[in-house]
N, C-alpha and C positions, 0 to 999 in steps of 0.2 A: 268632384276629385280632391280627397285629401293628399296635396302636396308634403306635408310634411312628413306623415305617413310614409308615403312612396319614397322619400327621402331616405327616411331612416333605415327602411328595410333595405335599400340598394346598399348605406354603410354598414350595415352587417353584415351582407355578401359579399363586401368589396369590390360591387358593381365598378368596371373603368367607365363606363359608358352614362354613368350617373346622370351626368349633367346633359348631355345630347339626349336621353332617354326622357326628363325632366322638360326640355325645351320641346321637346314633340308631341307631351303631353298637353303642356300648356300653349302651345299652338291649336292644338286640337278645340281647344275652347274658347280662349281670348284672340281677337283678332289686332294683334297687336305684330310688329318688329320683330324680325329673329333677334337682332340686340337686344329689344326691351326684355324678349323673350328667356337672353342669358343673362340675363342681370337680376330676374326675378330668380331664377333657378340656383345661380350662385347664391344668393341671398338665402335661399330656401334650406341650401346644404349648409353654410355657415351656423345657420340655426339650429338646424338639425344636430350637429356634430357638436354644438355646443348646450345640447341637453341630451343626449341619446344613453350618458351614463351620468345620472345627476349625484352627487355628492350627501353624504347625509342621509339620517334617520326620516327626516320632516320631509326630502325629495322623493326617498326610495317609495315607490309604489308596491303596492299588494298584488301581488300577481297569483292567479288560480292554476295555470298553464289551459283554462280551459275557455274556449272562445262562449260571447252572448249566442250566435248561432247553434254553436254543436248543443248547448245545453239547453237551448230553446225560449231563454229568456225575452219577455216579450207575448212570447206565440201562445199564451195562456194555456198550457196546461199542466203536466207533471214538472218541467222542469221549471218552468215559471214560476209556479205555484212554491215548489222548492225553496226557487231563490228567494221569493218574498218573504219564507220563513226567517230567513238567514236576516235578510236587513231587518226584520224587528229584532232579531237578536243582535243586531251590530248595535243600533240605537238602543236596547236595553230598557229598562225599565221606565215610565214617563208618569208624571201628575194626572196625565190626562185621563178623561172617563174614560174615552174609544182611543185607542194609539194603534198603530200599525202590527202587532201582534193581536189584534182582533182578526186582521184579516175582514177589515168593512170597507164602505165605500169613502167614506172619511172619518175625520179625526175628529173628536169634541173633548174641547174644553170647560171648565165652568166660567160665567164671567156675571157680575152683578146679578147673579140668582138666575141667570138662564145658560140653557146650553148655547155655545157658539159653535157650530160647524164649520170646519173647513176644507176645501177640496181641492184637488187639480187635475187635471185628464190631459195627455199629449193627447196634438193631432194626429190622424191615423197615416202611417210614413207613405201608404200610397194615394195619397190627396193631393203632395206637392204640385200636382200641374192643375190643382183645381180647385184654388185657395179659397172661392168664398163658398164651397160643400164643405171643405175640410173646419171653415169658420163656423159656420152653422151646426156640423153635428159635433165637435168637439162643444162649444155653447151647450146645447143640449144635454150632452154626456154629463157635464160639469154640474148642471142643474139638476139633472138627475139624482146624481149620487147626494146631492144636499137635500132633497125632496125624500129619499129613502129612511132617509136617517130619522125622518116624523118633521122636518125643518122647512120654515120660510127662507127662500134665499132671499139676500138685500143685495147683495151685490156680485160683481164679477169682473173678473180683471185677468188680462192675456200677457201673452210672451212669447212675440212671435221674430225668428231667426230667419233669414234669407241668404244664399250664397250670395259670394261677390257677384256674378253674373248675373244674376238674376234681376228682374224688372221689377222698379221701386212700386207698379202697381198690383204685384202681389201682394203687398201689405196693404192695402186700402180694401182689395177684392176681398180678400182676409176678413179684415175688420167689419165689412159692412155684412159677411156672412156671421158674422158673433152675433152685430147687433140688431140684425132682421129677428134672432131670436129672442134678444134684449129689448128691442122695443112691444113685442107681441105679448113678453110678458110683466111688463115695465120694470124689470131688472134690470139697472143701470151697470153699463160697464164702466167702470171708475180708475181705474190707472193699470199700466202695462210696461213692457220692456219692445223695444224693438235693436236687434243688433244684426250681424253678420255672422254665419256660420263658422266660427274659425279665422274670425277676420281676414288677412289678406292668404290666409294657407289654404283656403277650401275653395274651390273654383267649379262654377258652374252655378245651376239656378236653382239647386236644391231650397225647399223651403221643410222648416220645422217648426214646433211649439209647441203652446198650449193655453189653456183656458180655466183658470180657477175658479171657483164661488165660496163665497160665505154666506151662511144661514145662522138664524136662531131657533130655538126650540123649548117646551113646555117641558115635553113625555118625548123620550128616543125609541126610537123601533131600530134597534141592533142587532144584528143577525145573533148574539150570545143569547139572548131574550125566546129562540123556540124551543116549543117545547114538547114531549110528548100528548098526543091529543088532541094539537091545533091542525087547522086544517090549509091547504096548501090553493090560493088562488093565483092567476095567474092572467093580463091584459091582452090583447089584441096586439103585435108587432110585426112592423113590418122590414126592421132593421133601420142601421145608422150607417156611420162609416164604413163597415165589414162590408155591407149586403152593398151598397152603392161600388165599393172597391168590387167586388165579385161581376156587377153588373157593368162597369166600365170597361174590366180587362177580358171579358169576354164578350164583347161588341153589344151587351145587349143595355145601349145608353137609356133606351126607353124607361126602364124599370127603375131608374136615377128615383124619378120624380116620386115614386111609391114610398119613399124612404124620408118625402119632404113633408113632415107634421109634427103635431105639438100634443099628440093624443095621451103619451105618458103625462106630461105636465098636466094637462087637462084634469086627468083620472088623480093626479096626486091632489092638487087645487082643489077639488071637489072633497076629495076625505079630509083634507084640514078645514076645509070650511064648516063641514056639517060635523067637524069635533069628534071623528073618529077616529083620529089617531092613536085615541089614548088607549083604543079597544084593540091595537094590532099591535102582535110580539115583535115581527120584524120583516123589513121590506128590503127587497135589492132588484137592481134594473139588471134585466137577462145580457150581459154584455159579451166579450170576448170569451170566450171557451164557454159560451152557449150557458144552456140549463147544467149541462153535465159539469161543468167547473164551479156553476154559483150552488149546486147540491152540496158539491163539495166541502168548498170553506165553509158552507152553513153548519154541515151534519159537524165537520170537525171543532168548528168555533163551538157551537152548543152543543156537543156532547149528544147528540140524538140521529135518528134515521131518519131519512126524507125516500117517502115513497109515492112515485109518480104514474100515472095514465096516460100512456102514448097518445091514445087517439083522443083525448081532451086537450092535452099541448098542441098537437099537428092542427085542429081545429082553430086555433086562434091565431097560426100564423095567417099573415098574407098571403094569397090564393096565388097573388100572380109570382111572389117572390119563391114561395111553393116552390112552385110548377118549376121556376129557375133552379133551386139548389136541387132541387129530385132530377133534372134531366141533367144536370153537369154532375150530380152523383157526390153532392156535398149533404154532411150528414148537419141537416139544420139543428139539432140537438146541441152541437159541436162548437156553433157562432152565434157571435150576437143578434140577437132579435130584438132588442131596444123595448121589450116588454117589462110590464113591472109584476114581482114574483112579491107576494103579500102569503104573511103567514100569520095567522089569528086562531084565538078559538072557535068554536063549533058555534056558540050562542051569538057572535056577531058577525057571522059567516053571510046573513040573510040581509042584513043594513048594510053590509060593504058592496055586496052583488047589487044592490038597488042603487047605491049611491053615485056608482060608477058608471051602471048604464043610464043614468038620468043627464050624466055629463057627454054622453054620444060614444062612450068606448067600451068594445066589448070585452065581456070577463069573465071566467068561469074557476068552477073548484077542480082543482088538475092535479091534487095528491094528500097527501096527510103525512103527519112526523108521530113517528113511532118510537121507542125504547129502542137503543139500537147502535151502530155507526154505519156510516156510509150512509150510501143510498140505492133504490132501486127503481128500476123500470118496468111496469104493467105493460105486455105488448101481447093482446087478445086471451086473457087470464094469463099469461104465462111469463115469470121475472125475468128479465132481460139482463146483461150487463150494463152499466149506467157509468160507471167509471172513467175520469178524463182523460182522452188520448195524450201523449205525451206532448203535441202539439193540437190546438187546437185545428178545426175541420180544415183540410186544406181548400181555399177557396181560392186561390189565382193560380194560373198555369206553374209560375213558380214555386207555389207554396206545394202544389200535388208532386213537383221534384224531390222538395226536403221530405213530404211523406209525415206521416202522424205515427210510426212506429220508435219504440222507445227503445235507443241505440244500446247495443249487447254491453259498451261500458259506460252505461249509466251508473253503478254504482261505483264504480275509481271516480270517474265523475263529480259524483254527490262529494265520494270523500276528500276530492281537493280543493272544490268548494267552502266544505265545512272545514279545512285548516285556513282558506283567505280568507273566509269571515271573522276565526280567531283571533290570527293575524291582524287585521282592520282591528279589533277590539281591543287587541294587546298595545298595537301602536296609540289608538286614542289614550287608553287608561295611562300609557307613558308619557304622552304629550301633555294630557291632563295636570298628573304629577308634578312636570316640571314648572309647568305654570303657576301652581300652588306655590311651589315652593319659591320661584323666582319672586310671587306677590308677597310671599312670607318674609323675605331676605330682604324685600324692599320697602 
């Protein structure tokens, strides 16, 4: 629970019972005396009042009036994709070979004649109570993002935050999950950070964090290289953090085991070892937002149209996981499958298929790249809508309440988000100008 946020909301509405309410909230979680809870509440209110109305340009935050939840940020749908486009605008033009404007899985810079590939992935928010699982899946996700750029991962790094009342054992369990992947792949976890969420201001036992990865490459397989005439291939997928979350929160715990594998990495290593990466135009991992989301991003980035065959896609999903998703009425094309999507010229497809098959991973041709824009899904010979929904497929009970439909005020929210992004850019430029002027004077 965020005590500071709670206090500031109370101050803004002139809550006369704020201290008593805070004490009650604190005692719900912490096993301390009424007096100690009162002391904490007083301190929280003092700090909240001191920062509720910050003075000066530097401290005044940029506000859009649109919440993360309402806009679907992090939900891998239309709102999330839009927000990421705005993030790229705030970052601006960079000297990177691949940066956030490409909407790719990783960023790339040049170093000593090679490409240096860097990525970061956050743990699945609903795996806070399952630290080992969170660590395993986020480490695998970070490595996937490096592999799909055509790079050999060389190092992992972690960042873990546990709230004030969380058990210290969570840290070790989480690290054990990360290093299970690390030891099996031979890619070391070399550094990281361990902190509390919000310091003293957040109580409870929630955990969050992320894992980053660094790799090196001679050739890149960035999304922008997809071109008309290419074939689309996909490997088998059983899901990762998202599918695990579905299984956990629908009481199908035994299915989590299906997600514990390294097949994606096995396929990528086989392609790298065989020297076939240079024959591939683009690769990506089918993650949150599913094939729908990846198709939209690739089509937009490369300026092409992607056409998929539903029957071929369905056949590559782990049958136990697919049955669960179908039973729960969850669109398997809108969730993370943790499959490898490969886009390559027709003349190299046979070699790629044979190579991946030999590694023990199922793979097939699932579509093609053509002239045009957007994406299509062919079902029984008929063209079906394949655009991402406002949010990824609702894969937990609470997500089904939130739904997947685009809000009626989405256009108005986009305008507010546009303004917030522009305000952030303006603020950045103003501070840069100020610092440059100060440096010149000194």
